[in-house]
Every structure is written in structure tokens, then in C-alpha cells.
VEXPAGU-137255 format. One record per atom (N, C-alpha, C): residue number from 1; x, y, z. Coordinates in Angstrom, 3 decimals, always signed. Layout:
(NUM; (X; Y; Z))
...
***
This chain:
(1; (+144.216; +91.820; +62.856))
(1; (+144.665; +90.727; +63.724))
(1; (+144.574; +91.179; +65.188))
(2; (+144.066; +90.299; +66.024))
(2; (+143.883; +90.672; +67.431))
(2; (+144.702; +89.758; +68.347))
(3; (+144.866; +90.227; +69.590))
(3; (+145.669; +89.501; +70.577))
(3; (+144.793; +89.101; +71.760))
(4; (+144.864; +87.821; +72.100))
(4; (+144.105; +87.292; +73.245))
(4; (+145.076; +86.777; +74.295))
(5; (+144.834; +87.156; +75.540))
(5; (+145.643; +86.675; +76.665))
(5; (+144.936; +85.497; +77.312))
(6; (+145.620; +84.358; +77.408))
(6; (+145.039; +83.171; +78.053))
(6; (+145.554; +83.053; +79.481))
(7; (+144.630; +83.038; +80.419))
(7; (+144.978; +82.867; +81.835))
(7; (+144.619; +81.452; +82.247))
(8; (+145.624; +80.648; +82.562))
(8; (+145.367; +79.237; +82.864))
(8; (+145.684; +78.836; +84.301))
(9; (+146.740; +79.398; +84.862))
(9; (+147.225; +78.881; +86.145))
(9; (+147.173; +79.941; +87.237))
(10; (+146.010; +80.597; +87.349))
(10; (+145.869; +81.660; +88.355))
(10; (+144.538; +81.519; +89.079))
(11; (+144.461; +82.161; +90.249))
(11; (+143.159; +82.311; +90.909))
(11; (+142.590; +83.672; +90.483))
(12; (+141.418; +84.024; +90.999))
(12; (+140.764; +85.257; +90.536))
(12; (+141.596; +86.510; +90.878))
(13; (+142.093; +86.664; +92.119))
(13; (+142.913; +87.853; +92.392))
(13; (+144.163; +87.904; +91.514))
(14; (+144.779; +86.742; +91.291))
(14; (+145.960; +86.672; +90.431))
(14; (+145.624; +87.057; +89.001))
(15; (+144.462; +86.606; +88.525))
(15; (+144.015; +86.939; +87.165))
(15; (+143.819; +88.439; +87.021))
(16; (+143.184; +89.046; +88.017))
(16; (+142.940; +90.501; +87.962))
(16; (+144.250; +91.271; +87.911))
(17; (+145.209; +90.810; +88.684))
(17; (+146.506; +91.480; +88.742))
(17; (+147.203; +91.443; +87.376))
(18; (+147.205; +90.271; +86.759))
(18; (+147.854; +90.125; +85.439))
(18; (+147.143; +90.991; +84.399))
(19; (+145.811; +90.908; +84.378))
(19; (+145.057; +91.662; +83.370))
(19; (+145.279; +93.164; +83.541))
(20; (+145.326; +93.607; +84.787))
(20; (+145.550; +95.033; +85.071))
(20; (+146.865; +95.509; +84.431))
(21; (+147.879; +94.650; +84.486))
(21; (+149.193; +95.017; +83.930))
(21; (+149.166; +95.168; +82.412))
(22; (+148.366; +94.339; +81.744))
(22; (+148.473; +94.280; +80.270))
(22; (+147.194; +94.683; +79.530))
(23; (+146.164; +95.105; +80.265))
(23; (+144.838; +95.349; +79.660))
(23; (+144.883; +96.237; +78.428))
(24; (+145.745; +97.256; +78.434))
(24; (+145.736; +98.202; +77.304))
(24; (+146.300; +97.590; +76.017))
(25; (+146.942; +96.424; +76.138))
(25; (+147.583; +95.820; +74.960))
(25; (+146.870; +94.581; +74.446))
(26; (+145.789; +94.175; +75.093))
(26; (+145.091; +92.956; +74.647))
(26; (+143.660; +93.289; +74.227))
(27; (+143.106; +92.446; +73.381))
(27; (+141.735; +92.646; +72.905))
(27; (+140.746; +91.751; +73.648))
(28; (+141.217; +90.548; +73.979))
(28; (+140.353; +89.538; +74.609))
(28; (+141.129; +88.915; +75.762))
(29; (+140.448; +88.682; +76.881))
(29; (+141.075; +87.936; +77.972))
(29; (+140.350; +86.593; +78.112))
(30; (+141.135; +85.537; +78.118))
(30; (+140.582; +84.181; +78.195))
(30; (+140.693; +83.640; +79.612))
(31; (+139.549; +83.240; +80.146))
(31; (+139.538; +82.521; +81.426))
(31; (+139.693; +81.049; +81.060))
(32; (+140.909; +80.538; +81.259))
(32; (+141.256; +79.196; +80.797))
(32; (+140.522; +78.095; +81.553))
(33; (+140.491; +76.930; +80.944))
(33; (+139.790; +75.781; +81.535))
(33; (+140.233; +75.500; +82.975))
(34; (+141.550; +75.522; +83.296))
(34; (+141.933; +75.256; +84.688))
(34; (+141.347; +76.269; +85.676))
(35; (+141.233; +77.533; +85.246))
(35; (+140.655; +78.558; +86.133))
(35; (+139.171; +78.284; +86.336))
(36; (+138.467; +77.931; +85.253))
(36; (+137.029; +77.630; +85.367))
(36; (+136.822; +76.419; +86.279))
(37; (+137.701; +75.423; +86.168))
(37; (+137.576; +74.232; +87.027))
(37; (+137.821; +74.598; +88.497))
(38; (+138.808; +75.448; +88.721))
(38; (+139.137; +75.823; +90.108))
(38; (+138.164; +76.823; +90.714))
(39; (+137.715; +77.769; +89.894))
(39; (+136.970; +78.919; +90.434))
(39; (+135.510; +78.983; +89.972))
(40; (+135.174; +78.203; +88.953))
(40; (+133.823; +78.270; +88.401))
(40; (+133.636; +79.488; +87.503))
(41; (+132.404; +79.671; +87.023))
(41; (+132.113; +80.789; +86.126))
(41; (+132.173; +82.141; +86.835))
(42; (+132.299; +82.089; +88.146))
(42; (+132.494; +83.328; +88.928))
(42; (+133.729; +84.083; +88.437))
(43; (+134.724; +83.330; +87.983))
(43; (+135.951; +83.958; +87.464))
(43; (+135.631; +84.817; +86.241))
(44; (+134.772; +84.311; +85.364))
(44; (+134.363; +85.056; +84.170))
(44; (+133.641; +86.335; +84.590))
(45; (+132.706; +86.168; +85.514))
(45; (+131.889; +87.297; +85.991))
(45; (+132.760; +88.398; +86.600))
(46; (+133.699; +87.997; +87.449))
(46; (+134.522; +88.994; +88.147))
(46; (+135.483; +89.718; +87.202))
(47; (+136.037; +88.994; +86.244))
(47; (+136.950; +89.636; +85.290))
(47; (+136.171; +90.588; +84.381))
(48; (+134.985; +90.175; +83.953))
(48; (+134.163; +91.049; +83.094))
(48; (+133.768; +92.314; +83.845))
(49; (+133.419; +92.157; +85.112))
(49; (+133.033; +93.334; +85.903))
(49; (+134.221; +94.266; +86.140))
(50; (+135.403; +93.669; +86.343))
(50; (+136.597; +94.474; +86.627))
(50; (+137.144; +95.155; +85.365))
(51; (+136.937; +94.507; +84.205))
(51; (+137.479; +95.046; +82.940))
(51; (+136.397; +95.058; +81.862))
(52; (+135.386; +95.925; +82.027))
(52; (+134.235; +95.891; +81.105))
(52; (+134.577; +96.205; +79.656))
(53; (+135.705; +96.876; +79.424))
(53; (+136.044; +97.229; +78.036))
(53; (+136.685; +96.059; +77.274))
(54; (+137.100; +95.011; +77.991))
(54; (+137.698; +93.846; +77.335))
(54; (+136.634; +92.795; +77.049))
(55; (+136.807; +92.089; +75.926))
(55; (+135.960; +90.922; +75.706))
(55; (+136.531; +89.760; +76.522))
(56; (+135.641; +88.975; +77.093))
(56; (+136.066; +87.846; +77.932))
(56; (+135.652; +86.539; +77.259))
(57; (+136.627; +85.638; +77.121))
(57; (+136.367; +84.319; +76.555))
(57; (+136.365; +83.290; +77.679))
(58; (+135.309; +82.498; +77.744))
(58; (+135.236; +81.402; +78.714))
(58; (+135.637; +80.114; +77.995))
(59; (+136.789; +79.572; +78.366))
(59; (+137.304; +78.378; +77.682))
(59; (+136.706; +77.117; +78.308))
(60; (+135.428; +76.890; +78.015))
(60; (+134.712; +75.758; +78.627))
(60; (+134.986; +74.442; +77.910))
(61; (+135.496; +74.517; +76.677))
(61; (+135.721; +73.290; +75.885))
(61; (+134.486; +72.385; +75.926))
(62; (+133.361; +72.950; +75.569))
(62; (+132.081; +72.229; +75.637))
(62; (+132.108; +71.006; +74.716))
(63; (+131.610; +69.912; +75.270))
(63; (+131.597; +68.637; +74.525))
(63; (+130.166; +68.097; +74.396))
(64; (+129.250; +68.645; +75.196))
(64; (+127.872; +68.166; +75.228))
(64; (+127.021; +69.300; +75.808))
(65; (+125.703; +69.220; +75.649))
(65; (+124.795; +70.228; +76.218))
(65; (+125.218; +71.642; +75.818))
(66; (+125.481; +71.824; +74.515))
(66; (+126.007; +73.086; +74.019))
(66; (+125.172; +74.300; +74.368))
(67; (+123.866; +74.207; +74.119))
(67; (+122.979; +75.346; +74.372))
(67; (+122.976; +75.759; +75.829))
(68; (+122.830; +74.775; +76.704))
(68; (+122.751; +75.067; +78.145))
(68; (+124.042; +75.696; +78.664))
(69; (+125.176; +75.124; +78.273))
(69; (+126.447; +75.621; +78.814))
(69; (+126.787; +77.005; +78.268))
(70; (+126.427; +77.260; +77.025))
(70; (+126.613; +78.612; +76.471))
(70; (+125.717; +79.607; +77.207))
(71; (+124.500; +79.190; +77.531))
(71; (+123.583; +80.064; +78.271))
(71; (+124.181; +80.447; +79.633))
(72; (+124.732; +79.452; +80.339))
(72; (+125.302; +79.719; +81.670))
(72; (+126.525; +80.632; +81.578))
(73; (+127.377; +80.399; +80.575))
(73; (+128.570; +81.247; +80.398))
(73; (+128.164; +82.671; +80.020))
(74; (+127.123; +82.787; +79.201))
(74; (+126.618; +84.112; +78.792))
(74; (+126.098; +84.881; +79.998))
(75; (+125.367; +84.180; +80.853))
(75; (+124.848; +84.807; +82.079))
(75; (+125.978; +85.347; +82.950))
(76; (+127.121; +84.657; +82.915))
(76; (+128.274; +85.082; +83.729))
(76; (+129.029; +86.243; +83.085))
(77; (+128.674; +86.579; +81.833))
(77; (+129.297; +87.727; +81.190))
(77; (+130.294; +87.399; +80.098))
(78; (+130.395; +86.113; +79.739))
(78; (+131.333; +85.742; +78.665))
(78; (+130.856; +86.312; +77.335))
(79; (+131.802; +86.803; +76.541))
(79; (+131.495; +87.296; +75.195))
(79; (+131.711; +86.210; +74.148))
(80; (+132.670; +85.323; +74.437))
(80; (+133.022; +84.231; +73.521))
(80; (+133.113; +82.951; +74.356))
(81; (+132.613; +81.845; +73.830))
(81; (+132.629; +80.565; +74.560))
(81; (+133.195; +79.503; +73.625))
(82; (+134.019; +78.602; +74.179))
(82; (+134.630; +77.572; +73.330))
(82; (+133.884; +76.241; +73.392))
(83; (+133.825; +75.616; +72.220))
(83; (+133.237; +74.282; +72.038))
(83; (+134.305; +73.440; +71.339))
(84; (+134.365; +72.156; +71.640))
(84; (+135.371; +71.298; +71.008))
(84; (+134.942; +70.855; +69.609))
(85; (+135.899; +70.899; +68.686))
(85; (+135.635; +70.459; +67.314))
(85; (+135.319; +68.982; +67.213))
(86; (+135.765; +68.197; +68.201))
(86; (+135.480; +66.752; +68.166))
(86; (+134.085; +66.429; +68.697))
(87; (+133.361; +67.449; +69.171))
(87; (+132.005; +67.176; +69.672))
(87; (+131.033; +66.999; +68.505))
(88; (+129.843; +66.541; +68.823))
(88; (+128.828; +66.266; +67.807))
(88; (+128.345; +67.560; +67.156))
(89; (+127.967; +67.483; +65.881))
(89; (+127.434; +68.663; +65.191))
(89; (+126.251; +69.275; +65.931))
(90; (+125.412; +68.429; +66.529))
(90; (+124.239; +68.937; +67.253))
(90; (+124.656; +69.792; +68.450))
(91; (+125.755; +69.414; +69.086))
(91; (+126.268; +70.195; +70.222))
(91; (+126.729; +71.567; +69.739))
(92; (+127.441; +71.571; +68.612))
(92; (+127.924; +72.846; +68.053))
(92; (+126.740; +73.702; +67.599))
(93; (+125.760; +73.077; +66.943))
(93; (+124.574; +73.818; +66.486))
(93; (+123.809; +74.421; +67.665))
(94; (+123.698; +73.640; +68.740))
(94; (+123.010; +74.133; +69.943))
(94; (+123.739; +75.310; +70.555))
(95; (+125.053; +75.227; +70.565))
(95; (+125.878; +76.310; +71.112))
(95; (+125.722; +77.575; +70.265))
(96; (+125.767; +77.410; +68.940))
(96; (+125.641; +78.559; +68.031))
(96; (+124.263; +79.205; +68.175))
(97; (+123.216; +78.381; +68.245))
(97; (+121.851; +78.918; +68.354))
(97; (+121.698; +79.742; +69.628))
(98; (+122.211; +79.230; +70.729))
(98; (+122.112; +79.951; +72.005))
(98; (+122.965; +81.223; +71.977))
(99; (+124.142; +81.133; +71.376))
(99; (+125.022; +82.306; +71.277))
(99; (+124.349; +83.420; +70.480))
(100; (+123.669; +83.052; +69.392))
(100; (+122.964; +84.053; +68.589))
(100; (+121.883; +84.749; +69.435))
(101; (+121.177; +83.939; +70.211))
(101; (+120.112; +84.472; +71.070))
(101; (+120.668; +85.477; +72.084))
(102; (+121.855; +85.160; +72.602))
(102; (+122.458; +85.976; +73.666))
(102; (+123.411; +87.050; +73.118))
(103; (+123.540; +87.107; +71.790))
(103; (+124.480; +88.041; +71.149))
(103; (+125.936; +87.785; +71.579))
(104; (+126.284; +86.511; +71.635))
(104; (+127.647; +86.087; +71.991))
(104; (+128.290; +85.375; +70.802))
(105; (+129.541; +84.996; +70.966))
(105; (+130.250; +84.327; +69.861))
(105; (+130.771; +82.954; +70.298))
(106; (+130.909; +82.066; +69.310))
(106; (+131.400; +80.707; +69.562))
(106; (+132.749; +80.506; +68.883))
(107; (+133.701; +80.004; +69.660))
(107; (+134.978; +79.575; +69.106))
(107; (+135.047; +78.059; +69.201))
(108; (+135.393; +77.421; +68.092))
(108; (+135.588; +75.969; +68.119))
(108; (+137.078; +75.679; +68.230))
(109; (+137.428; +74.893; +69.238))
(109; (+138.817; +74.496; +69.491))
(109; (+139.061; +73.159; +68.796))
(110; (+140.029; +73.152; +67.889))
(110; (+140.284; +71.958; +67.069))
(110; (+141.292; +70.997; +67.710))
(111; (+141.553; +71.153; +68.986))
(111; (+142.490; +70.277; +69.685))
(111; (+142.060; +68.812; +69.485))
(112; (+143.007; +67.997; +69.057))
(112; (+142.797; +66.553; +68.881))
(112; (+141.853; +66.151; +67.740))
(113; (+141.525; +67.091; +66.856))
(113; (+140.766; +66.729; +65.659))
(113; (+141.739; +66.077; +64.680))
(114; (+141.369; +64.938; +64.156))
(114; (+142.294; +64.193; +63.286))
(114; (+142.355; +64.770; +61.870))
(115; (+141.176; +64.969; +61.243))
(115; (+141.139; +65.527; +59.884))
(115; (+140.823; +67.018; +59.997))
(116; (+141.873; +67.802; +60.226))
(116; (+141.700; +69.236; +60.496))
(116; (+140.953; +69.942; +59.352))
(117; (+141.407; +69.701; +58.136))
(117; (+140.839; +70.417; +56.993))
(117; (+139.368; +70.038; +56.765))
(118; (+139.101; +68.735; +56.765))
(118; (+137.735; +68.258; +56.540))
(118; (+136.771; +68.738; +57.607))
(119; (+137.207; +68.637; +58.862))
(119; (+136.333; +69.038; +59.979))
(119; (+136.139; +70.554; +60.010))
(120; (+137.190; +71.302; +59.700))
(120; (+137.074; +72.767; +59.695))
(120; (+136.022; +73.213; +58.684))
(121; (+136.009; +72.542; +57.533))
(121; (+135.032; +72.869; +56.478))
(121; (+133.604; +72.627; +56.994))
(122; (+133.411; +71.477; +57.649))
(122; (+132.081; +71.144; +58.202))
(122; (+131.662; +72.165; +59.261))
(123; (+132.588; +72.468; +60.162))
(123; (+132.281; +73.368; +61.290))
(123; (+131.996; +74.776; +60.784))
(124; (+132.733; +75.198; +59.767))
(124; (+132.538; +76.529; +59.195))
(124; (+131.110; +76.704; +58.698))
(125; (+130.538; +75.617; +58.204))
(125; (+129.169; +75.673; +57.679))
(125; (+128.112; +75.695; +58.786))
(126; (+128.542; +75.447; +60.030))
(126; (+127.584; +75.440; +61.152))
(126; (+127.404; +76.833; +61.760))
(127; (+128.131; +77.823; +61.210))
(127; (+127.896; +79.205; +61.631))
(127; (+128.681; +79.665; +62.850))
(128; (+129.790; +79.001; +63.165))
(128; (+130.602; +79.431; +64.317))
(128; (+131.377; +80.705; +63.957))
(129; (+131.878; +81.391; +64.975))
(129; (+132.542; +82.681; +64.747))
(129; (+134.056; +82.554; +64.588))
(130; (+134.657; +81.629; +65.333))
(130; (+136.104; +81.409; +65.256))
(130; (+136.389; +79.910; +65.193))
(131; (+137.419; +79.558; +64.434))
(131; (+137.938; +78.187; +64.471))
(131; (+139.401; +78.296; +64.868))
(132; (+139.751; +77.596; +65.942))
(132; (+141.078; +77.751; +66.548))
(132; (+141.898; +76.466; +66.470))
(133; (+143.084; +76.551; +65.871))
(133; (+144.011; +75.422; +65.933))
(133; (+144.822; +75.579; +67.217))
(134; (+145.064; +74.471; +67.878))
(134; (+145.540; +74.546; +69.257))
(134; (+146.486; +73.390; +69.576))
(135; (+147.732; +73.729; +69.861))
(135; (+148.646; +72.728; +70.431))
(135; (+148.507; +72.824; +71.946))
(136; (+147.900; +71.809; +72.547))
(136; (+147.714; +71.814; +73.998))
(136; (+149.035; +71.568; +74.723))
(137; (+148.993; +71.646; +76.037))
(137; (+150.195; +71.445; +76.858))
(137; (+150.900; +70.133; +76.504))
(138; (+150.113; +69.073; +76.359))
(138; (+150.699; +67.749; +76.107))
(138; (+151.315; +67.682; +74.708))
(139; (+150.660; +68.332; +73.741))
(139; (+151.217; +68.410; +72.385))
(139; (+152.527; +69.176; +72.377))
(140; (+152.534; +70.312; +73.092))
(140; (+153.740; +71.153; +73.106))
(140; (+154.922; +70.375; +73.681))
(141; (+154.637; +69.612; +74.724))
(141; (+155.699; +68.820; +75.356))
(141; (+156.287; +67.823; +74.357))
(142; (+155.457; +67.418; +73.398))
(142; (+155.930; +66.466; +72.371))
(142; (+156.507; +67.190; +71.150))
(143; (+156.626; +68.521; +71.244))
(143; (+157.253; +69.303; +70.182))
(143; (+156.357; +69.621; +69.004))
(144; (+155.022; +69.612; +69.213))
(144; (+154.086; +69.859; +68.112))
(144; (+153.733; +71.352; +68.043))
(145; (+153.594; +71.905; +66.835))
(145; (+153.035; +73.253; +66.735))
(145; (+151.913; +73.272; +65.696))
(146; (+151.225; +74.405; +65.630))
(146; (+149.972; +74.438; +64.862))
(146; (+150.052; +75.164; +63.528))
(147; (+151.246; +75.534; +63.075))
(147; (+151.322; +76.343; +61.858))
(147; (+150.736; +75.635; +60.637))
(148; (+151.064; +74.344; +60.492))
(148; (+150.529; +73.590; +59.343))
(148; (+149.017; +73.495; +59.424))
(149; (+148.519; +73.288; +60.636))
(149; (+147.067; +73.184; +60.823))
(149; (+146.382; +74.509; +60.485))
(150; (+147.033; +75.616; +60.855))
(150; (+146.462; +76.924; +60.537))
(150; (+146.365; +77.101; +59.017))
(151; (+147.426; +76.743; +58.319))
(151; (+147.403; +76.837; +56.848))
(151; (+146.284; +75.979; +56.277))
(152; (+146.107; +74.787; +56.859))
(152; (+145.066; +73.864; +56.380))
(152; (+143.674; +74.468; +56.552))
(153; (+143.400; +75.043; +57.735))
(153; (+142.042; +75.572; +57.925))
(153; (+141.835; +76.856; +57.122))
(154; (+142.895; +77.632; +56.942))
(154; (+142.747; +78.868; +56.159))
(154; (+142.388; +78.561; +54.701))
(155; (+142.769; +77.395; +54.234))
(155; (+142.433; +76.996; +52.856))
(155; (+140.936; +76.756; +52.671))
(156; (+140.274; +76.309; +53.727))
(156; (+138.876; +75.871; +53.559))
(156; (+137.838; +76.741; +54.266))
(157; (+138.265; +77.515; +55.260))
(157; (+137.293; +78.287; +56.054))
(157; (+136.900; +79.552; +55.304))
(158; (+135.588; +79.720; +55.091))
(158; (+135.102; +80.866; +54.307))
(158; (+134.374; +81.903; +55.161))
(159; (+133.806; +81.477; +56.283))
(159; (+132.967; +82.388; +57.074))
(159; (+133.582; +82.759; +58.422))
(160; (+134.084; +81.764; +59.131))
(160; (+134.610; +82.002; +60.485))
(160; (+135.973; +82.687; +60.426))
(161; (+136.314; +83.333; +61.527))
(161; (+137.674; +83.859; +61.686))
(161; (+138.566; +82.713; +62.172))
(162; (+139.871; +82.833; +61.937))
(162; (+140.792; +81.775; +62.369))
(162; (+141.634; +82.257; +63.542))
(163; (+141.959; +81.319; +64.423))
(163; (+142.759; +81.637; +65.613))
(163; (+143.800; +80.548; +65.818))
(164; (+144.881; +80.920; +66.495))
(164; (+145.933; +79.944; +66.795))
(164; (+146.366; +80.102; +68.244))
(165; (+146.574; +78.962; +68.907))
(165; (+146.963; +78.964; +70.318))
(165; (+147.955; +77.848; +70.582))
(166; (+148.775; +78.052; +71.595))
(166; (+149.641; +76.976; +72.056))
(166; (+151.113; +77.289; +71.953))
(167; (+151.708; +77.696; +73.067))
(167; (+153.152; +77.856; +73.154))
(167; (+153.719; +79.049; +72.394))
(168; (+152.859; +80.026; +72.058))
(168; (+153.355; +81.184; +71.292))
(168; (+154.093; +82.145; +72.221))
(169; (+155.306; +82.535; +71.812))
(169; (+156.053; +83.527; +72.596))
(169; (+156.597; +84.593; +71.657))
(170; (+157.209; +85.601; +72.236))
(170; (+157.690; +86.733; +71.431))
(170; (+158.608; +86.274; +70.301))
(171; (+159.467; +85.294; +70.591))
(171; (+160.425; +84.839; +69.579))
(171; (+159.751; +84.108; +68.410))
(172; (+158.599; +83.474; +68.657))
(172; (+157.912; +82.741; +67.577))
(172; (+156.780; +83.559; +66.952))
(173; (+156.474; +84.708; +67.545))
(173; (+155.332; +85.496; +67.070))
(173; (+155.437; +85.918; +65.602))
(174; (+156.622; +86.343; +65.106))
(174; (+156.696; +86.716; +63.684))
(174; (+156.264; +85.582; +62.746))
(175; (+156.643; +84.360; +63.090))
(175; (+156.249; +83.182; +62.296))
(175; (+154.732; +82.984; +62.336))
(176; (+154.158; +83.213; +63.512))
(176; (+152.701; +83.097; +63.676))
(176; (+152.006; +84.147; +62.810))
(177; (+152.512; +85.380; +62.863))
(177; (+151.913; +86.482; +62.102))
(177; (+151.977; +86.208; +60.596))
(178; (+153.083; +85.610; +60.159))
(178; (+153.225; +85.250; +58.737))
(178; (+152.135; +84.282; +58.282))
(179; (+151.686; +83.442; +59.224))
(179; (+150.630; +82.469; +58.887))
(179; (+149.256; +83.133; +58.815))
(180; (+149.187; +84.399; +59.257))
(180; (+148.019; +85.273; +59.064))
(180; (+146.690; +84.818; +59.696))
(181; (+146.692; +84.470; +60.986))
(181; (+145.406; +84.200; +61.644))
(181; (+144.698; +85.521; +61.957))
(182; (+143.411; +85.465; +62.274))
(182; (+142.693; +86.675; +62.711))
(182; (+142.955; +86.967; +64.178))
(183; (+143.256; +85.906; +64.934))
(183; (+143.428; +86.046; +66.384))
(183; (+144.616; +85.213; +66.850))
(184; (+145.500; +85.845; +67.605))
(184; (+146.662; +85.163; +68.172))
(184; (+146.435; +85.030; +69.678))
(185; (+146.536; +83.798; +70.191))
(185; (+146.256; +83.542; +71.609))
(185; (+147.562; +83.200; +72.316))
(186; (+147.887; +84.002; +73.332))
(186; (+149.150; +83.838; +74.052))
(186; (+148.872; +83.672; +75.544))
(187; (+149.501; +82.639; +76.134))
(187; (+149.373; +82.417; +77.573))
(187; (+150.678; +82.723; +78.267))
(188; (+151.453; +81.659; +78.515))
(188; (+152.728; +81.785; +79.215))
(188; (+153.721; +82.710; +78.548))
(189; (+153.569; +82.922; +77.238))
(189; (+154.431; +83.853; +76.511))
(189; (+154.329; +85.267; +77.046))
(190; (+153.214; +85.556; +77.740))
(190; (+153.062; +86.835; +78.464))
(190; (+153.098; +86.607; +79.970))
(191; (+152.249; +85.683; +80.455))
(191; (+152.097; +85.534; +81.912))
(191; (+153.358; +85.005; +82.589))
(192; (+154.196; +84.292; +81.825))
(192; (+155.415; +83.727; +82.411))
(192; (+156.616; +84.659; +82.340))
(193; (+156.409; +85.868; +81.803))
(193; (+157.533; +86.799; +81.639))
(193; (+157.668; +87.711; +82.852))
(194; (+158.894; +88.121; +83.103))
(194; (+159.136; +89.025; +84.232))
(194; (+158.431; +90.363; +83.999))
(195; (+158.628; +90.940; +82.806))
(195; (+157.965; +92.208; +82.484))
(195; (+156.814; +91.929; +81.526))
(196; (+155.662; +91.602; +82.125))
(196; (+154.488; +91.221; +81.327))
(196; (+154.024; +92.377; +80.450))
(197; (+154.044; +93.558; +81.011))
(197; (+153.547; +94.740; +80.299))
(197; (+154.370; +94.999; +79.037))
(198; (+155.690; +94.994; +79.170))
(198; (+156.560; +95.258; +78.011))
(198; (+156.400; +94.180; +76.946))
(199; (+156.271; +92.917; +77.393))
(199; (+156.098; +91.801; +76.446))
(199; (+154.782; +91.950; +75.690))
(200; (+153.702; +92.230; +76.433))
(200; (+152.383; +92.393; +75.804))
(200; (+152.391; +93.582; +74.848))
(201; (+153.056; +94.660; +75.232))
(201; (+153.120; +95.860; +74.381))
(201; (+153.818; +95.550; +73.066))
(202; (+154.919; +94.815; +73.145))
(202; (+155.677; +94.464; +71.927))
(202; (+154.872; +93.512; +71.054))
(203; (+154.200; +92.540; +71.692))
(203; (+153.361; +91.604; +70.928))
(203; (+152.247; +92.346; +70.207))
(204; (+151.616; +93.275; +70.922))
(204; (+150.519; +94.045; +70.337))
(204; (+151.018; +94.873; +69.152))
(205; (+152.209; +95.439; +69.300))
(205; (+152.782; +96.250; +68.221))
(205; (+152.961; +95.409; +66.957))
(206; (+153.508; +94.194; +67.137))
(206; (+153.741; +93.303; +65.995))
(206; (+152.430; +92.830; +65.351))
(207; (+151.473; +92.486; +66.197))
(207; (+150.174; +91.981; +65.723))
(207; (+149.428; +93.079; +64.961))
(208; (+149.521; +94.296; +65.479))
(208; (+148.820; +95.440; +64.883))
(208; (+149.352; +95.775; +63.489))
(209; (+150.643; +95.563; +63.301))
(209; (+151.270; +95.855; +62.005))
(209; (+150.798; +94.894; +60.913))
(210; (+150.371; +93.722; +61.348))
(210; (+150.028; +92.659; +60.380))
(210; (+148.783; +93.017; +59.576))
***
């Protein structure tokens, strides 16, 4: 089981500062959609250059032009790129084909997918690397979590790794670990804490034991 840090509400210098504090305890650093919107793919490039030993995920939430957008993210140094599960199969296939060419990985974000189990089965057959259940900010505000969705996709996914994101903090992490995803994605549960390093260290310890 691995730990991914999601950076959503920072600029590039702020992102570097946070990653520097917790780099030894995380496996993947995610340049979140708000950062990409504010800073462009330059954010991916600068974080990859500053922390070459970490894998960098570009959370582009691709909905169209899969091949092209994966190519651009790959050029910027992204190791993993996200595509939306609600996008067309051709978009996902294009993203996967380009990722294979560039030796990168594709994560499909299942945010707002209605038939989680059915769609996960279809997407798994398209050759993606990760399928992620995700309670977005708006879902979290409505009190939604992704544990049931994780169980649903784990029942049907045979090839891809599974990931979970959305509102995970130290107090809920044991419950997340019990659901047994391959990748746990944490944002504010680390970045919003006073002692980010200690929080990340404890999270990593728990995740590693799983």
C-alpha cells in the first residue's frame, strides 16, 4: 500500500515547501487540478525537477483529447496522469496508448460515475493502471465517503490497482486501510496540519503495516 500527497491549494513555491517537509514519507506527489489551473504544467515540471526520486501525478481530469493531453503532461515530467471515468472509452484508450508509448501510467478518477461497479469493470478492461474512487470537495461537504465504492470496485477490478481519495485524515485512516486499497491519497489531512511531517510519518507507518 502506498501513500500519495495531494497538493490542491498552493502555488509552486508553497508546493515545494510542503513536499520538502514530507518527501521521505510519501511515494507520490499529486499536482492537483487547482494548481494546474493556476500554474499550468510548469508546476509538474518544477516539482519533478526538485524531487526526482518521487513519482509525480498530474491531476488533469482529462475528459477529451486523451492522447494529446497525456503527451503534454508526460513532456512536463508527470509519471501518472488522471482521466475521468465518465469520459468516453475512446478518450481513455487514447490516454492509455500514449501513456504506454511514454512509459507513464494512467489513473481513472471515478468521481461522479453513477454505476461504479459496472464502469470499473469496463475501465479495467481498457488497460488503465489505477482506478480511484473519489469523494470530491462538494461530495465531502454533503457527508459522502468512498468506502462502499472502494469495496464495489475491488470486487470487479482484476488488472488495475485501486486508489481512494477524498477527506482522508489520520483519524479515518485505519478504516481506509481496512478497505485495502493499493494507494491512499491524502490532501488536507496532511497539508492542513500544523505538524505536517509528524502527520505524514504516522500515516506512512500505518500504510506500510498494511
